[in-house]
C-alpha positions in Angstrom: 7.6 25.9 24.5 6.6 25.1 28.0 9.5 23.1 28.4 12.4 25.8 27.9 14.9 26.6 30.8 15.0 30.2 31.4 18.4 30.7 29.4 16.4 28.8 26.4 13.6 31.2 26.7 15.5 34.1 26.3 17.5 32.8 23.4 14.1 32.0 21.6 12.6 35.7 22.5 16.3 37.2 21.1 15.4 35.1 17.5 11.7 36.2 17.6 13.0 39.9 17.7 15.7 39.6 15.4 12.9 37.5 13.1 10.7 40.7 13.9 13.0 42.6 12.6 13.9 40.9 9.5 10.1 40.3 8.3 9.9 44.1 8.4 12.3 44.8 6.3 11.9 42.6 3.6 8.8 44.8 2.6 10.8 47.9 3.2 13.2 47.1 1.3 11.5 48.7 -2.0 11.1 52.1 -0.1 15.5 52.4 0.4 17.2 50.7 -1.6 20.5 50.0 -0.2 23.9 50.7 -2.1 25.7 47.7 -3.8 29.0 49.4 -4.0 30.5 52.4 -2.7 31.6 56.0 -4.3 29.0 56.4 -7.4 25.8 55.1 -5.3 24.3 52.1 -7.2 21.5 50.5 -6.2 21.4 46.6 -5.1 19.0 45.4 -7.0 18.8 41.9 -4.7 18.2 43.7 -1.6 14.7 42.2 -1.1 15.7 38.8 -2.3 18.6 39.2 0.1 16.9 40.2 2.8 14.0 37.2 2.4 16.7 35.1 2.5 18.2 36.4 5.6 14.9 36.5 7.1 14.5 32.4 6.1 17.9 31.3 7.9 17.0 32.4 10.9 13.6 31.4 10.9 15.2 27.8 10.1 18.2 28.2 12.8 15.2 28.7 15.5 13.2 25.7 14.2 17.0 24.0 14.7 17.3 25.5 17.9 13.7 24.2 19.2 14.6 21.0 17.7 11.6 21.5 15.4 11.2 20.6 11.7 10.6 23.2 9.4 7.1 23.6 8.2 5.4 22.8 4.5 6.8 26.3 3.3 10.5 24.8 4.0 9.7 21.7 1.5 12.2 21.0 -0.9 14.9 22.9 1.1 17.4 21.0 3.4 15.9 20.6 6.7 19.4 20.5 8.3 20.2 23.1 10.5 23.8 24.4 11.4 24.1 26.8 14.6 
């Protein structure tokens, strides 16, 4: 992190801001379930899982951008990051 250029540090800050928002949205998913289809409202039963998967994907992308290996939480999953 100490060797990032100013533009790279800016990108990392944007990632961290987006990750913070996504992380906070995961536990809130149960409070207000989003709509799965239009017209008659239907609860999206997989909203929490969808949000967690999105959060994990963005964490992997940040690891890829920083050229660091994902931590032990991601074992068994692909370490390949496509940005």
